[in-house]
N, C-alpha and C positions, 0 to 999 in steps of 0.2 A: 753576183748581184749583191751589191751593199744599198742596204737601206735607212736614209733621215728621214727624218718624222719631224716636224716645224709643228711646234704646237702655238697659235696667235693667239693671244691671251694679255693683250695692251687694248681692249675697249673701256671704255670708260661706264656704262650699265644704263645708260641714258635713258633706259625706257623700261628701269623698278625701279618701286615706291619705293619713296622715303631714302634715294639715296642708298640702296643696299649695294653691295658689292656682292655681286649673282657669284662669281667665283669666291669669294671666300665662306658662303654660303655650308654651312652643315647637315651634311646629308648620310645618315646611320653612322655618323660616329667621327666624320674627315670632310674635307676642304673637300666642294664639287673640283675643284682644279687635280685633287691629289684625284679622283677614282678620273678623269681624264687620261692624267697620266700613265694613271697603273692599267687602261688597255693599254695601250702602246710599250709601257713596261711589260707585258706578259704575252706578247707577241714573237713569238719568235723570228719573225720573219724581220725584222725590224735592231738595226743596228746600233742606232743612236735617237737621242732626239736632244731638238731642243725647244726650250721654250721662251717664247718674249712677252715680254712682260711691260708696265707699265716704271718707266723708271723706279718711282719711290716704293716700287714694289718687288724688285730686285733682290734685296736681301728678304725679307720674309718669305718668298719661292726658294730662295736657297733654304731658308728655316724646316720648310714644310716638304721638300727632297731631301735632305738629310733624315729628318724625323720619318719617312715612312721609308727609308733606306732604297727608295729610286736608285737604281745602278747603273741606269743605258740616260742617265739624264747626263748631258756631256757640256752644252752650254744656258745659260739663262743668258739674256741679253735684251738692252731697250728697246721697246718699240718704236717707231714713228707715227708719222701725223695722222696717217691713215694706212688702210691693212696691206696697200701692198709694196712702204714704203717697211712694214713692219715683216711680210712675206722675205722681201728682200735684205733685209738686215737677217734673218733666219735660214736667209741661204746661204749667205757671205759667212755665217758659223757652222755651214757643215764639208765635216772632212775631207781630204784630200780624196779618198777612197769611193764617196760617195755617188750611186751611177744614179738612183731610182730617189724624190724626195716627196713626203708624202703633205700635203698642209690640211691642219685640223684645226675646228674653233673648239679653241679651249672650255665653250659653254656648250660640248657635245658631249659629257659624262657619259650615255649608253651606246657610246659605239665597240660593236660586235668586234671582239680579236676576228674573226672570220670572214665579215669584209675591208677591213683593213689590209688582211692578207690577200685578197678578188682583187682591188685598189692598186696594189704593190704590183703584182703577178701582172695585172693589164697595162700599169702604167709598162713597165721595162719592156713588155707584147708589143705593145701599138703608140708607145710617144705620150698620149694622156691617157685621160679618163680619169673620170668623177662618179661618186655613189649620187644615184637621186632616186626619186618614186614616180611612178605616173600618176597624172591628175587624178582623181576620180569626184571633180569640180569641174562645174559647166565653165567655162573662163571667158570674161565678157573685160575689151576691152573700151574703157570710159575717159571721157575727155567734158570737164563742167557739168558732171552731176547723170552724165546721158551717155549711155551705153551706143556704142558708135559699129562693134564688129564683134560676133561671137568668136571665137578663136577653137577651132577643131581640137578637143581634147583630148582626144587621140595622141596627136604632136606633141603634148605641154608635158613636163616633166621636171618636176621640184627638187632643184638642188641642193645637196648637204655636204657635207666631207666627210673624209678626208676625198682630197685633189690627188691626182700622183701625176705626177710628170716624170719624163728622164730629165738629170739636172742641167742638162747644158739647153733642152729643148724649154728649161722656166727660167732660166740667166735671160736667152733670146730675148721671150715675150716679155720680159720684167725692163729690157734694157730698152726694148724699142720705144715703151709704154714712155715710159721716162726722158725719151729725146723730144718726144715727141709733145709731152704735157698730157697724155692720156690717161684717166684715173675709170681701170672695170668694178664692175659688180664682183667678182672676184676671178678667180686665179685664169680659173680654164677657160672665162671671158679672153682674158689678153693672148692666151693661144689661140683662140678659136680667130680672132683680129689679123695675130699674119698669117693665116692660112692654115692652120694645120688640125686636124679633126681632132677631136674631143670625144670616145670610148664612152658610152655611160652603163654603168655596172647598177644594175636595180638593187638600192637600200631597200630598209626595214623602217618599221613608221616608230618605231620605240627610242631611234637617233634623233631624238628633238633636240633644239638649241635652245633651250634657255634665255628668255628672253625679255617676258614679262612676267613678276611676281608669280601669276598663278602657273606659272610653268614650275613652278622649284617642286611643288607637290605630287604634282605629274610624277615630274624623274623619283621622286621619296618613296613612288609609290612602284613606280617601277622597280625601283633599286629592293626594295623588299619583294617584289615577286620572284626577284632573281637569286635573293639569298633563300628565300624557302622552295624555290625549285632544285638548290642545292641540294 
């Protein structure tokens, strides 16, 4: 098995306050994106890392890669207009030897290396796998401000990344979606759409995605906790 990690970091941080670039926020001495990349860099099962970013950020990410001494980053490439295109660009940049591809949000810097390994192994065995958390809350379906249905909590899981796939399966899912003009919510939804099963691997609540400004302090606190426990 040869595993490629595609880190998608081409978003515009639209939900952050004051135009903050969340991936450049300093956390305990280095940018958030560096923490994310470092988790894959230190995971033995990962053979190469492709970072997909905005065109105007490519040089900055190259400098980051050099300053942090990342050796597994093989490509830093331009993202697309939306996530599917960014994932496709990342997939195109993987090596010919790659057999399993993991797709991860650049804004999830607390992913555990053990979970990266579990997803890669499950993807090789099953074809597709994703990290997720079982819902702890009651889930309501709402229309026009009114509850129309209460969904069974035991069947609701909250998707995380990385999501892992056999390379040829992810390529087929992306190609079919592009041909038919379909835009999914994540890579797993594209694989589901072509009738393939996606195995769920239970993740951890610490693997949060930095989306709004308040998430930054949560991540900073969790990172400090990790360092204190070492």
